[in-house]
DRENDRENRO-288957 format. One record per residue (C-alpha): residue number from 1; residue in three letters; z, y, x. Coordinates in nm, 3 decimals, decimal comma. Layout:
N
<NUM 'ALA' <Z Y X>>
...
***
This chain:
555
<1 'UNK' <0,532 -1,107 3,822>>
<2 'UNK' <0,703 -1,135 4,156>>
<3 'UNK' <0,726 -1,481 4,315>>
<4 'UNK' <0,951 -1,579 4,604>>
<5 'UNK' <0,805 -1,571 4,952>>
<6 'UNK' <0,922 -1,802 5,231>>
<7 'UNK' <1,204 -1,567 5,328>>
<8 'UNK' <1,335 -1,547 4,970>>
<9 'UNK' <1,325 -1,924 4,938>>
<10 'UNK' <1,509 -1,987 5,265>>
<11 'UNK' <1,769 -1,720 5,193>>
<12 'UNK' <1,858 -1,850 4,847>>
<13 'UNK' <1,864 -2,215 4,958>>
<14 'UNK' <2,102 -2,132 5,241>>
<15 'UNK' <2,334 -1,950 5,002>>
<16 'UNK' <2,338 -2,253 4,773>>
<17 'UNK' <2,413 -2,481 5,067>>
<18 'UNK' <2,704 -2,263 5,175>>
<19 'UNK' <2,844 -2,242 4,824>>
<20 'UNK' <2,817 -2,618 4,773>>
<21 'UNK' <3,046 -2,666 5,073>>
<22 'UNK' <3,285 -2,403 4,938>>
<23 'UNK' <3,301 -2,573 4,598>>
<24 'UNK' <3,375 -2,907 4,763>>
<25 'UNK' <3,662 -2,747 4,952>>
<26 'UNK' <3,799 -2,594 4,634>>
<27 'UNK' <3,785 -2,926 4,452>>
<28 'UNK' <3,956 -3,119 4,730>>
<29 'UNK' <4,227 -2,851 4,756>>
<30 'UNK' <4,130 -2,712 5,096>>
<31 'UNK' <4,082 -2,374 4,928>>
<32 'UNK' <4,327 -2,221 4,682>>
<33 'UNK' <4,191 -2,037 4,378>>
<34 'UNK' <4,285 -1,705 4,542>>
<35 'UNK' <4,090 -1,803 4,855>>
<36 'UNK' <3,798 -1,930 4,650>>
<37 'UNK' <3,776 -1,624 4,424>>
<38 'UNK' <3,578 -1,389 4,655>>
<39 'UNK' <3,345 -1,676 4,748>>
<40 'UNK' <3,263 -1,768 4,390>>
<41 'UNK' <3,220 -1,404 4,283>>
<42 'UNK' <2,957 -1,357 4,555>>
<43 'UNK' <2,765 -1,630 4,373>>
<44 'UNK' <2,809 -1,504 4,018>>
<45 'UNK' <3,085 -1,745 3,916>>
<46 'UNK' <3,371 -1,606 3,709>>
<47 'UNK' <3,687 -1,771 3,577>>
<48 'UNK' <3,714 -1,675 3,212>>
<49 'UNK' <3,967 -1,755 2,941>>
<50 'UNK' <3,872 -2,119 2,892>>
<51 'UNK' <3,634 -2,216 3,171>>
<52 'UNK' <3,419 -2,094 3,455>>
<53 'UNK' <3,125 -1,871 3,359>>
<54 'UNK' <2,805 -1,848 3,564>>
<55 'UNK' <2,609 -1,523 3,543>>
<56 'UNK' <2,245 -1,565 3,644>>
<57 'UNK' <2,037 -1,267 3,755>>
<58 'UNK' <1,719 -1,181 3,569>>
<59 'UNK' <1,597 -0,890 3,783>>
<60 'UNK' <1,465 -0,601 3,572>>
<61 'UNK' <1,470 -0,843 3,278>>
<62 'UNK' <1,144 -1,022 3,361>>
<63 'UNK' <1,105 -1,398 3,312>>
<64 'UNK' <0,822 -1,641 3,365>>
<65 'UNK' <0,768 -1,930 3,126>>
<66 'UNK' <0,891 -2,190 3,376>>
<67 'UNK' <1,205 -1,985 3,437>>
<68 'UNK' <1,292 -1,964 3,067>>
<69 'UNK' <1,239 -2,339 3,037>>
<70 'UNK' <1,467 -2,397 3,332>>
<71 'UNK' <1,739 -2,187 3,164>>
<72 'UNK' <1,699 -2,411 2,858>>
<73 'UNK' <1,733 -2,720 3,076>>
<74 'UNK' <2,052 -2,585 3,234>>
<75 'UNK' <2,201 -2,500 2,895>>
<76 'UNK' <2,130 -2,851 2,771>>
<77 'UNK' <2,226 -3,050 3,081>>
<78 'UNK' <2,522 -2,861 3,223>>
<79 'UNK' <2,651 -2,637 2,944>>
<80 'UNK' <2,689 -2,662 2,566>>
<81 'UNK' <2,328 -2,617 2,466>>
<82 'UNK' <2,300 -2,239 2,465>>
<83 'UNK' <2,308 -1,931 2,686>>
<84 'UNK' <2,418 -1,573 2,631>>
<85 'UNK' <2,182 -1,286 2,720>>
<86 'UNK' <2,373 -0,976 2,829>>
<87 'UNK' <2,342 -0,597 2,830>>
<88 'UNK' <2,267 -0,619 3,204>>
<89 'UNK' <1,949 -0,825 3,143>>
<90 'UNK' <2,126 -1,136 3,276>>
<91 'UNK' <2,211 -1,469 3,117>>
<92 'UNK' <2,559 -1,621 3,115>>
<93 'UNK' <2,652 -1,987 3,084>>
<94 'UNK' <3,006 -2,005 2,950>>
<95 'UNK' <3,102 -2,370 3,002>>
<96 'UNK' <2,976 -2,511 3,335>>
<97 'UNK' <3,200 -2,752 3,527>>
<98 'UNK' <3,280 -2,633 3,875>>
<99 'UNK' <3,143 -2,948 4,039>>
<100 'UNK' <2,806 -2,889 3,867>>
<101 'UNK' <2,756 -2,526 3,970>>
<102 'UNK' <2,583 -2,600 4,305>>
<103 'UNK' <2,339 -2,828 4,124>>
<104 'UNK' <2,274 -2,550 3,871>>
<105 'UNK' <2,206 -2,304 4,153>>
<106 'UNK' <1,967 -2,549 4,318>>
<107 'UNK' <1,786 -2,592 3,986>>
<108 'UNK' <1,757 -2,215 3,955>>
<109 'UNK' <1,624 -2,185 4,309>>
<110 'UNK' <1,347 -2,431 4,220>>
<111 'UNK' <1,200 -2,163 3,989>>
<112 'UNK' <1,284 -1,855 4,198>>
<113 'UNK' <1,616 -1,760 4,040>>
<114 'UNK' <1,972 -1,714 4,161>>
<115 'UNK' <2,314 -1,570 4,075>>
<116 'UNK' <2,360 -1,355 4,386>>
<117 'UNK' <2,516 -1,009 4,336>>
<118 'UNK' <2,581 -1,058 3,966>>
<119 'UNK' <2,943 -0,985 4,054>>
<120 'UNK' <3,141 -0,810 4,326>>
<121 'UNK' <3,152 -0,457 4,466>>
<122 'UNK' <2,785 -0,448 4,557>>
<123 'UNK' <2,456 -0,335 4,405>>
<124 'UNK' <2,426 -0,544 4,091>>
<125 'UNK' <2,113 -0,665 3,911>>
<126 'UNK' <1,868 -0,372 3,894>>
<127 'UNK' <1,772 -0,314 3,531>>
<128 'UNK' <1,460 -0,157 3,384>>
<129 'UNK' <1,285 -0,065 3,062>>
<130 'UNK' <1,222 -0,396 2,885>>
<131 'UNK' <0,878 -0,271 2,775>>
<132 'UNK' <0,778 -0,193 3,136>>
<133 'UNK' <0,411 -0,251 3,214>>
<134 'UNK' <0,321 -0,262 2,845>>
<135 'UNK' <0,447 0,049 2,664>>
<136 'UNK' <0,191 0,303 2,547>>
<137 'UNK' <0,412 0,594 2,658>>
<138 'UNK' <0,457 0,472 3,015>>
<139 'UNK' <0,365 0,677 3,322>>
<140 'UNK' <0,372 0,369 3,547>>
<141 'UNK' <0,530 0,024 3,558>>
<142 'UNK' <0,874 0,069 3,721>>
<143 'UNK' <0,923 -0,299 3,803>>
<144 'UNK' <0,763 -0,296 4,151>>
<145 'UNK' <1,015 -0,029 4,250>>
<146 'UNK' <1,295 -0,228 4,086>>
<147 'UNK' <1,188 -0,530 4,293>>
<148 'UNK' <1,182 -0,315 4,607>>
<149 'UNK' <1,537 -0,203 4,530>>
<150 'UNK' <1,641 -0,565 4,469>>
<151 'UNK' <1,507 -0,683 4,802>>
<152 'UNK' <1,654 -0,387 4,989>>
<153 'UNK' <2,000 -0,422 4,832>>
<154 'UNK' <2,035 -0,801 4,847>>
<155 'UNK' <2,289 -0,888 5,115>>
<156 'UNK' <2,260 -0,535 5,257>>
<157 'UNK' <2,517 -0,534 5,540>>
<158 'UNK' <2,645 -0,184 5,465>>
<159 'UNK' <2,672 -0,216 5,089>>
<160 'UNK' <2,826 -0,559 5,026>>
<161 'UNK' <3,179 -0,418 5,000>>
<162 'UNK' <3,144 -0,086 4,824>>
<163 'UNK' <3,449 0,085 4,670>>
<164 'UNK' <3,339 -0,064 4,335>>
<165 'UNK' <3,043 -0,231 4,166>>
<166 'UNK' <2,720 -0,030 4,159>>
<167 'UNK' <2,447 -0,031 3,894>>
<168 'UNK' <2,094 0,110 3,908>>
<169 'UNK' <1,853 0,149 3,616>>
<170 'UNK' <1,492 0,265 3,624>>
<171 'UNK' <1,238 0,363 3,361>>
<172 'UNK' <0,873 0,457 3,388>>
<173 'UNK' <0,858 0,626 3,048>>
<174 'UNK' <0,972 0,965 2,918>>
<175 'UNK' <1,137 0,775 2,633>>
<176 'UNK' <1,439 0,622 2,803>>
<177 'UNK' <1,487 0,257 2,704>>
<178 'UNK' <1,697 0,172 3,013>>
<179 'UNK' <2,008 0,387 2,939>>
<180 'UNK' <1,962 0,554 3,277>>
<181 'UNK' <2,230 0,819 3,220>>
<182 'UNK' <2,499 0,553 3,187>>
<183 'UNK' <2,436 0,412 3,537>>
<184 'UNK' <2,565 0,488 3,885>>
<185 'UNK' <2,207 0,581 3,972>>
<186 'UNK' <1,948 0,643 3,702>>
<187 'UNK' <1,581 0,680 3,795>>
<188 'UNK' <1,341 0,838 3,546>>
<189 'UNK' <0,974 0,850 3,643>>
<190 'UNK' <0,820 1,192 3,576>>
<191 'UNK' <0,526 1,405 3,693>>
<192 'UNK' <0,551 1,742 3,862>>
<193 'UNK' <0,338 2,047 3,783>>
<194 'UNK' <0,058 1,905 4,001>>
<195 'UNK' <0,059 1,580 3,806>>
<196 'UNK' <0,206 1,379 4,094>>
<197 'UNK' <0,443 1,095 3,999>>
<198 'UNK' <0,801 1,106 4,118>>
<199 'UNK' <1,155 1,061 3,994>>
<200 'UNK' <1,428 1,257 3,828>>
<201 'UNK' <1,736 1,113 4,000>>
<202 'UNK' <2,062 1,090 3,808>>
<203 'UNK' <2,395 1,006 3,969>>
<204 'UNK' <2,748 0,940 3,850>>
<205 'UNK' <2,692 0,786 3,510>>
<206 'UNK' <2,907 0,504 3,377>>
<207 'UNK' <3,106 0,393 3,076>>
<208 'UNK' <3,436 0,203 3,088>>
<209 'UNK' <3,775 0,372 3,067>>
<210 'UNK' <3,633 0,707 3,190>>
<211 'UNK' <3,288 0,745 3,034>>
<212 'UNK' <3,055 0,998 3,196>>
<213 'UNK' <2,685 1,070 3,173>>
<214 'UNK' <2,486 1,087 3,493>>
<215 'UNK' <2,402 1,429 3,636>>
<216 'UNK' <2,071 1,533 3,791>>
<217 'UNK' <2,107 1,530 4,168>>
<218 'UNK' <1,731 1,575 4,227>>
<219 'UNK' <1,506 1,708 3,952>>
<220 'UNK' <1,195 1,580 4,130>>
<221 'UNK' <1,188 1,329 4,413>>
<222 'UNK' <0,845 1,227 4,549>>
<223 'UNK' <0,781 0,857 4,496>>
<224 'UNK' <0,751 0,788 4,869>>
<225 'UNK' <1,105 0,920 4,929>>
<226 'UNK' <1,281 0,699 4,676>>
<227 'UNK' <1,429 0,424 4,890>>
<228 'UNK' <1,572 0,644 5,168>>
<229 'UNK' <1,715 0,876 4,902>>
<230 'UNK' <1,885 0,589 4,718>>
<231 'UNK' <2,023 0,467 5,050>>
<232 'UNK' <2,155 0,817 5,118>>
<233 'UNK' <2,339 0,815 4,785>>
<234 'UNK' <2,488 0,472 4,855>>
<235 'UNK' <2,591 0,576 5,205>>
<236 'UNK' <2,762 0,894 5,083>>
<237 'UNK' <2,945 0,699 4,813>>
<238 'UNK' <3,049 0,423 5,053>>
<239 'UNK' <3,207 0,687 5,276>>
<240 'UNK' <3,366 0,912 5,012>>
<241 'UNK' <3,442 0,667 4,732>>
<242 'UNK' <3,807 0,589 4,671>>
<243 'UNK' <3,950 0,253 4,765>>
<244 'UNK' <4,314 0,327 4,682>>
<245 'UNK' <4,270 0,292 4,304>>
<246 'UNK' <4,008 0,066 4,149>>
<247 'UNK' <4,014 0,271 3,828>>
<248 'UNK' <3,898 0,574 4,027>>
<249 'UNK' <3,660 0,394 4,259>>
<250 'UNK' <3,327 0,428 4,075>>
<251 'UNK' <3,078 0,687 4,197>>
<252 'UNK' <3,125 0,889 3,878>>
<253 'UNK' <3,479 0,971 3,994>>
<254 'UNK' <3,357 1,043 4,347>>
<255 'UNK' <3,104 1,294 4,212>>
<256 'UNK' <3,359 1,444 3,972>>
<257 'UNK' <3,633 1,486 4,233>>
<258 'UNK' <3,405 1,623 4,505>>
<259 'UNK' <3,177 1,820 4,276>>
<260 'UNK' <2,807 1,757 4,231>>
<261 'UNK' <2,700 2,028 4,474>>
<262 'UNK' <2,920 1,899 4,757>>
<263 'UNK' <2,811 1,541 4,694>>
<264 'UNK' <2,447 1,649 4,683>>
<265 'UNK' <2,486 1,827 5,017>>
<266 'UNK' <2,617 1,508 5,177>>
<267 'UNK' <2,332 1,304 5,027>>
<268 'UNK' <2,065 1,551 5,140>>
<269 'UNK' <2,207 1,552 5,492>>
<270 'UNK' <2,189 1,172 5,510>>
<271 'UNK' <1,847 1,168 5,346>>
<272 'UNK' <1,701 1,404 5,609>>
<273 'UNK' <1,801 1,158 5,880>>
<274 'UNK' <1,702 0,840 5,695>>
<275 'UNK' <1,364 0,971 5,591>>
<276 'UNK' <1,256 1,003 5,952>>
<277 'UNK' <1,392 0,658 6,038>>
<278 'UNK' <1,215 0,464 5,762>>
<279 'UNK' <0,866 0,554 5,891>>
<280 'UNK' <0,696 0,416 5,580>>
<281 'UNK' <0,808 0,054 5,612>>
<282 'UNK' <0,922 0,057 5,249>>
<283 'UNK' <0,582 0,186 5,134>>
<284 'UNK' <0,401 -0,106 5,298>>
<285 'UNK' <0,642 -0,350 5,135>>
<286 'UNK' <0,600 -0,177 4,798>>
<287 'UNK' <0,223 -0,208 4,821>>
<288 'UNK' <0,261 -0,584 4,873>>
<289 'UNK' <0,504 -0,610 4,581>>
<290 'UNK' <0,274 -0,413 4,348>>
<291 'UNK' <0,009 -0,683 4,379>>
<292 'UNK' <0,244 -0,918 4,195>>
<293 'UNK' <0,258 -0,686 3,894>>
<294 'UNK' <-0,108 -0,646 3,811>>
<295 'UNK' <-0,159 -0,631 3,433>>
<296 'UNK' <-0,292 -0,943 3,264>>
<297 'UNK' <-0,652 -0,975 3,152>>
<298 'UNK' <-0,638 -0,832 2,801>>
<299 'UNK' <-0,886 -0,960 2,546>>
<300 'UNK' <-1,059 -0,831 2,237>>
<301 'UNK' <-1,043 -1,005 1,900>>
<302 'UNK' <-1,094 -0,904 1,536>>
<303 'UNK' <-0,786 -0,799 1,337>>
<304 'UNK' <-0,916 -0,876 0,988>>
<305 'UNK' <-0,712 -1,194 0,942>>
<306 'UNK' <-0,398 -1,026 1,077>>
<307 'UNK' <-0,432 -0,736 0,835>>
<308 'UNK' <-0,501 -0,970 0,542>>
<309 'UNK' <-0,199 -1,188 0,627>>
<310 'UNK' <0,018 -0,880 0,660>>
<311 'UNK' <-0,095 -0,744 0,323>>
<312 'UNK' <-0,032 -1,076 0,148>>
<313 'UNK' <0,306 -1,161 0,304>>
<314 'UNK' <0,597 -0,915 0,250>>
<315 'UNK' <0,831 -1,102 0,489>>
<316 'UNK' <0,575 -1,088 0,768>>
<317 'UNK' <0,504 -0,724 0,691>>
<318 'UNK' <0,876 -0,639 0,716>>
<319 'UNK' <0,894 -0,816 1,053>>
<320 'UNK' <0,594 -0,626 1,187>>
<321 'UNK' <0,747 -0,299 1,066>>
<322 'UNK' <1,068 -0,348 1,267>>
<323 'UNK' <0,995 -0,586 1,556>>
<324 'UNK' <0,671 -0,444 1,700>>
<325 'UNK' <0,625 -0,157 1,945>>
<326 'UNK' <0,302 0,021 2,045>>
<327 'UNK' <0,120 -0,135 2,341>>
<328 'UNK' <-0,100 0,044 2,591>>
<329 'UNK' <-0,394 -0,197 2,532>>
<330 'UNK' <-0,604 -0,171 2,213>>
<331 'UNK' <-0,530 -0,448 1,965>>
<332 'UNK' <-0,205 -0,548 2,137>>
<333 'UNK' <0,160 -0,510 2,042>>
<334 'UNK' <0,497 -0,557 2,211>>
<335 'UNK' <0,703 -0,812 2,016>>
<336 'UNK' <1,083 -0,808 2,015>>
<337 'UNK' <1,239 -1,138 1,913>>
<338 'UNK' <1,575 -1,067 1,755>>
<339 'UNK' <1,870 -1,278 1,869>>
<340 'UNK' <2,078 -1,111 1,597>>
<341 'UNK' <2,035 -1,312 1,280>>
<342 'UNK' <2,325 -1,205 1,054>>
<343 'UNK' <2,616 -1,440 1,118>>
<344 'UNK' <2,491 -1,545 1,462>>
<345 'UNK' <2,647 -1,449 1,796>>
<346 'UNK' <2,456 -1,147 1,931>>
<347 'UNK' <2,258 -1,243 2,240>>
<348 'UNK' <2,297 -1,620 2,212>>
<349 'UNK' <1,994 -1,851 2,220>>
<350 'UNK' <1,993 -2,229 2,204>>
<351 'UNK' <1,801 -2,444 2,448>>
<352 'UNK' <1,552 -2,523 2,171>>
<353 'UNK' <1,502 -2,154 2,095>>
<354 'UNK' <1,450 -2,076 2,464>>
<355 'UNK' <1,180 -2,341 2,481>>
<356 'UNK' <1,011 -2,208 2,167>>
<357 'UNK' <1,003 -1,858 2,314>>
<358 'UNK' <0,863 -1,996 2,640>>
<359 'UNK' <0,595 -2,188 2,449>>
<360 'UNK' <0,496 -1,874 2,259>>
<361 'UNK' <0,477 -1,671 2,579>>
<362 'UNK' <0,258 -1,938 2,735>>
<363 'UNK' <0,027 -1,970 2,436>>
<364 'UNK' <0,004 -1,608 2,326>>
<365 'UNK' <0,188 -1,379 2,570>>
<366 'UNK' <0,020 -1,415 2,911>>
<367 'UNK' <0,313 -1,627 3,033>>
<368 'UNK' <0,569 -1,348 3,040>>
<369 'UNK' <0,901 -1,272 2,867>>
<370 'UNK' <1,159 -0,995 2,899>>
<371 'UNK' <1,530 -0,972 2,836>>
<372 'UNK' <1,631 -0,640 2,683>>
<373 'UNK' <1,962 -0,463 2,749>>
<374 'UNK' <2,003 -0,483 2,372>>
<375 'UNK' <2,039 -0,863 2,399>>
<376 'UNK' <1,702 -0,954 2,253>>
<377 'UNK' <1,392 -1,123 2,402>>
<378 'UNK' <1,057 -0,948 2,432>>
<379 'UNK' <0,701 -1,079 2,446>>
<380 'UNK' <0,542 -0,776 2,614>>
<381 'UNK' <0,171 -0,859 2,573>>
<382 'UNK' <0,066 -1,007 2,238>>
<383 'UNK' <-0,266 -0,958 2,063>>
<384 'UNK' <-0,211 -0,870 1,699>>
<385 'UNK' <-0,447 -1,143 1,585>>
<386 'UNK' <-0,191 -1,397 1,714>>
<387 'UNK' <0,106 -1,246 1,533>>
<388 'UNK' <0,086 -1,462 1,217>>
<389 'UNK' <0,101 -1,782 1,426>>
<390 'UNK' <0,385 -1,643 1,639>>
<391 'UNK' <0,585 -1,535 1,335>>
<392 'UNK' <0,549 -1,872 1,165>>
<393 'UNK' <0,671 -2,051 1,477>>
<394 'UNK' <0,962 -1,809 1,508>>
<395 'UNK' <1,060 -1,876 1,147>>
<396 'UNK' <1,077 -2,248 1,218>>
<397 'UNK' <1,310 -2,178 1,513>>
<398 'UNK' <1,530 -1,934 1,313>>
<399 'UNK' <1,411 -1,644 1,529>>
<400 'UNK' <1,213 -1,432 1,284>>
<401 'UNK' <1,488 -1,191 1,176>>
<402 'UNK' <1,329 -0,854 1,092>>
<403 'UNK' <1,608 -0,623 1,206>>
<404 'UNK' <1,530 -0,474 1,548>>
<405 'UNK' <1,692 -0,130 1,568>>
<406 'UNK' <1,867 -0,172 1,233>>
<407 'UNK' <2,234 -0,212 1,137>>
<408 'UNK' <2,259 -0,584 1,210>>
<409 'UNK' <2,089 -0,557 1,551>>
<410 'UNK' <2,435 -0,515 1,701>>
<411 'UNK' <2,519 -0,517 2,071>>
<412 'UNK' <2,846 -0,701 2,133>>
<413 'UNK' <3,021 -0,823 2,446>>
<414 'UNK' <3,173 -1,175 2,442>>
<415 'UNK' <3,517 -1,025 2,377>>
<416 'UNK' <3,833 -1,229 2,350>>
<417 'UNK' <3,643 -1,542 2,250>>
<418 'UNK' <3,550 -1,583 2,618>>
<419 'UNK' <3,649 -1,294 2,843>>
<420 'UNK' <3,976 -1,287 3,036>>
<421 'UNK' <3,973 -0,904 3,037>>
<422 'UNK' <3,920 -0,856 2,664>>
<423 'UNK' <4,193 -0,718 2,440>>
<424 'UNK' <4,019 -0,790 2,108>>
<425 'UNK' <3,739 -0,994 1,960>>
<426 'UNK' <3,386 -0,857 1,940>>
<427 'UNK' <3,172 -1,146 1,817>>
<428 'UNK' <3,346 -1,204 1,481>>
<429 'UNK' <3,337 -0,831 1,408>>
<430 'UNK' <2,964 -0,813 1,480>>
<431 'UNK' <2,902 -1,119 1,266>>
<432 'UNK' <3,104 -0,981 0,975>>
<433 'UNK' <2,933 -0,640 0,982>>
<434 'UNK' <2,589 -0,801 0,990>>
<435 'UNK' <2,676 -1,029 0,699>>
<436 'UNK' <2,809 -0,738 0,493>>
<437 'UNK' <2,490 -0,538 0,526>>
<438 'UNK' <2,283 -0,845 0,454>>
<439 'UNK' <2,475 -0,876 0,127>>
<440 'UNK' <2,429 -0,506 0,050>>
<441 'UNK' <2,055 -0,539 0,125>>
<442 'UNK' <2,025 -0,178 0,242>>
<443 'UNK' <1,934 -0,223 0,611>>
<444 'UNK' <1,578 -0,106 0,575>>
<445 'UNK' <1,683 0,182 0,352>>
<446 'UNK' <1,933 0,293 0,618>>
<447 'UNK' <1,675 0,277 0,895>>
<448 'UNK' <1,745 0,312 1,270>>
<449 'UNK' <2,115 0,271 1,347>>
<450 'UNK' <2,266 0,130 1,663>>
<451 'UNK' <2,612 -0,028 1,643>>
<452 'UNK' <2,769 -0,132 1,971>>
<453 'UNK' <3,097 -0,321 2,007>>
<454 'UNK' <3,322 -0,371 2,311>>
<455 'UNK' <3,629 -0,594 2,323>>
<456 'UNK' <3,807 -0,380 2,583>>
<457 'UNK' <3,786 -0,046 2,763>>
<458 'UNK' <3,547 -0,186 3,025>>
<459 'UNK' <3,276 -0,115 2,765>>
<460 'UNK' <3,040 -0,407 2,836>>
<461 'UNK' <2,914 -0,361 2,479>>
<462 'UNK' <2,813 0,002 2,558>>
<463 'UNK' <3,014 0,131 2,261>>
<464 'UNK' <3,026 0,484 2,405>>
<465 'UNK' <2,650 0,524 2,351>>
<466 'UNK' <2,635 0,360 2,008>>
<467 'UNK' <2,546 0,570 1,706>>
<468 'UNK' <2,854 0,391 1,577>>
<469 'UNK' <3,069 0,262 1,861>>
<470 'UNK' <3,354 0,018 1,811>>
<471 'UNK' <3,622 -0,044 2,074>>
<472 'UNK' <3,865 -0,331 2,025>>
<473 'UNK' <4,218 -0,270 2,157>>
<474 'UNK' <4,554 -0,443 2,154>>
<475 'UNK' <4,815 -0,246 1,962>>
<476 'UNK' <5,151 -0,419 2,002>>
<477 'UNK' <4,987 -0,760 1,989>>
<478 'UNK' <4,757 -0,674 1,698>>
<479 'UNK' <4,381 -0,619 1,727>>
<480 'UNK' <4,290 -0,262 1,643>>
<481 'UNK' <3,941 -0,114 1,637>>
<482 'UNK' <3,867 0,246 1,732>>
<483 'UNK' <3,546 0,408 1,606>>
<484 'UNK' <3,331 0,660 1,792>>
<485 'UNK' <3,037 0,840 1,641>>
<486 'UNK' <2,725 1,011 1,773>>
<487 'UNK' <2,664 0,820 2,095>>
<488 'UNK' <2,309 0,782 2,224>>
<489 'UNK' <2,166 0,592 2,521>>
<490 'UNK' <1,816 0,741 2,522>>
<491 'UNK' <1,662 1,048 2,687>>
<492 'UNK' <1,881 1,260 2,454>>
<493 'UNK' <2,192 1,076 2,574>>
<494 'UNK' <2,539 1,161 2,446>>
<495 'UNK' <2,880 0,999 2,442>>
<496 'UNK' <3,030 0,913 2,107>>
<497 'UNK' <3,334 1,108 1,989>>
<498 'UNK' <3,651 0,939 1,874>>
<499 'UNK' <3,692 0,962 1,499>>
<500 'UNK' <4,068 0,918 1,463>>
<501 'UNK' <4,316 0,633 1,410>>
<502 'UNK' <4,179 0,283 1,456>>
<503 'UNK' <4,151 0,006 1,199>>
<504 'UNK' <4,297 -0,346 1,190>>
<505 'UNK' <4,049 -0,632 1,210>>
<506 'UNK' <4,048 -0,691 0,835>>
<507 'UNK' <3,950 -0,328 0,765>>
<508 'UNK' <3,685 -0,252 1,026>>
<509 'UNK' <3,390 -0,386 0,826>>
<510 'UNK' <3,483 -0,171 0,527>>
<511 'UNK' <3,518 0,131 0,754>>
<512 'UNK' <3,166 0,086 0,891>>
<513 'UNK' <3,033 0,039 0,539>>
<514 'UNK' <3,190 0,369 0,429>>
<515 'UNK' <3,027 0,549 0,722>>
<516 'UNK' <2,684 0,412 0,640>>
<517 'UNK' <2,706 0,472 0,266>>
<518 'UNK' <2,834 0,821 0,335>>
<519 'UNK' <2,533 0,885 0,556>>
<520 'UNK' <2,297 0,777 0,277>>
<521 'UNK' <2,470 1,025 0,046>>
<522 'UNK' <2,433 1,329 0,272>>
<523 'UNK' <2,112 1,280 0,470>>
<524 'UNK' <1,841 1,534 0,400>>
<525 'UNK' <1,578 1,274 0,320>>
<526 'UNK' <1,473 0,920 0,407>>
<527 'UNK' <1,322 1,044 0,734>>
<528 'UNK' <1,649 1,180 0,875>>
<529 'UNK' <1,816 0,910 1,085>>
<530 'UNK' <2,187 0,840 1,106>>
<531 'UNK' <2,213 1,004 1,449>>
<532 'UNK' <2,019 1,310 1,335>>
<533 'UNK' <2,253 1,349 1,039>>
<534 'UNK' <2,562 1,322 1,260>>
<535 'UNK' <2,422 1,586 1,493>>
<536 'UNK' <2,335 1,814 1,202>>
<537 'UNK' <2,661 1,799 1,004>>
<538 'UNK' <2,916 1,710 1,271>>
<539 'UNK' <3,203 1,464 1,249>>
<540 'UNK' <3,411 1,613 0,969>>
<541 'UNK' <3,216 1,473 0,673>>
<542 'UNK' <3,223 1,128 0,836>>
<543 'UNK' <3,599 1,152 0,895>>
<544 'UNK' <3,625 1,215 0,524>>
<545 'UNK' <3,424 0,900 0,452>>
<546 'UNK' <3,646 0,700 0,686>>
<547 'UNK' <3,992 0,823 0,602>>
<548 'UNK' <3,978 1,032 0,285>>
<549 'UNK' <4,079 1,399 0,284>>
<550 'UNK' <4,450 1,359 0,359>>
<551 'UNK' <4,400 1,115 0,644>>
<552 'UNK' <4,113 1,323 0,773>>
<553 'UNK' <4,330 1,635 0,793>>
<554 'UNK' <4,607 1,439 0,964>>
<555 'UNK' <4,364 1,311 1,223>>
***
């Protein structure tokens, strides 16, 4: 894993020093809130409904043990004992006092962390496949490139004041676990006919009020050309992106209004110039970065006791069925720790739970953790012989929920419980849906099903790419929930389609239940997933389940 060098350390410490002085001026009244706003946003500090919120960057979702423990310390000392892991592979602290924020940032800097560029019209935290460096289907670990992009974009003088925020996602696997098509730039590692690694480059993806899937601007980009090509895209967007209307300022609108071909021509023109100017400096830096991401020393151990424990313990067996993913090393597995126990707030972890996860990573996981965009925590390198001990410790910490990828593994933004932009609540809806399906006891029968909930049209809960998407809106002062169906954030990405009239808060759980029970009634067999059924039969049968025939026809 990457560790700060002297430059990183000096840069972050200087930013903390500057922000400490700015906070002091805000507290003594020398700065108004309007004057302070751009300064705090440059350091990841938001003003939410009830308090300030600090968003801490977890680049490409990778955490060391000491970093997770430091997040636990911050939650306990300066917040209310918990943190919220987000769909951008960050963590948010919802209750810090303004006077404490510089101390929090100093504490983060002690373990090589910061909150820089987690807000503002700049390149935000670069996200990646949360199984990177471990997945059996991976071409190569994308995290060294993600780190290269982070270093290049941090405080970049040309791209600190873009027309709008800018998000980059990268995956090294053909199976897309980074939702690349929903990003301003999506990078998918592929091989050409000669077997050489490179990237399919996507541009113009994004959700929010105008959801669009990214389009292929380069079907194969040699690996050595990546950084100058990304800079060419940013440069073209910075020049052509709209600044007259923030709702039309994202690159997806720039590409749409100019046309992909015209935008591509501008990018290629810039790329031709930049490629000759870089002269390989980025390749030398990447080679240095790659040394930080060497795989751990995997071990061999017998699996007899693991298999016997699994055969004798149905609860453990259910957890291994849902929460494990194939690893590239023999005898190993990737473990996803669910932060979605039914009734809990999706993505929240207490300080105690953070420390337990850190302890497990130290004892059994080669000292490494990941944050997934699905708001769970991953132990990427675990030998199967250690799984019984890990599971038992997780049970003690209330972290052994066996539901990864199932109905109750719901993505939800903070919604109106915290966010100043929200128009409806997300957390209580997610909690109620999860409880309902726990009562029905059909989650495992239903199988893979992704429900995603957003509390406003900004779509932080990624509802557009949920198999079932739920968007909370304000209808004349009343919370109303609109349902979309058929979204998908993987390599077969699609945007969900609106089903019809929305539902009041007290009816949304029943509506989701009708959709799921209807699916069970019409699927071909137990192997056909919810998404496959929707794609096979279309929306009409599901509209019938939601509204009944008369309401369906009216819709």
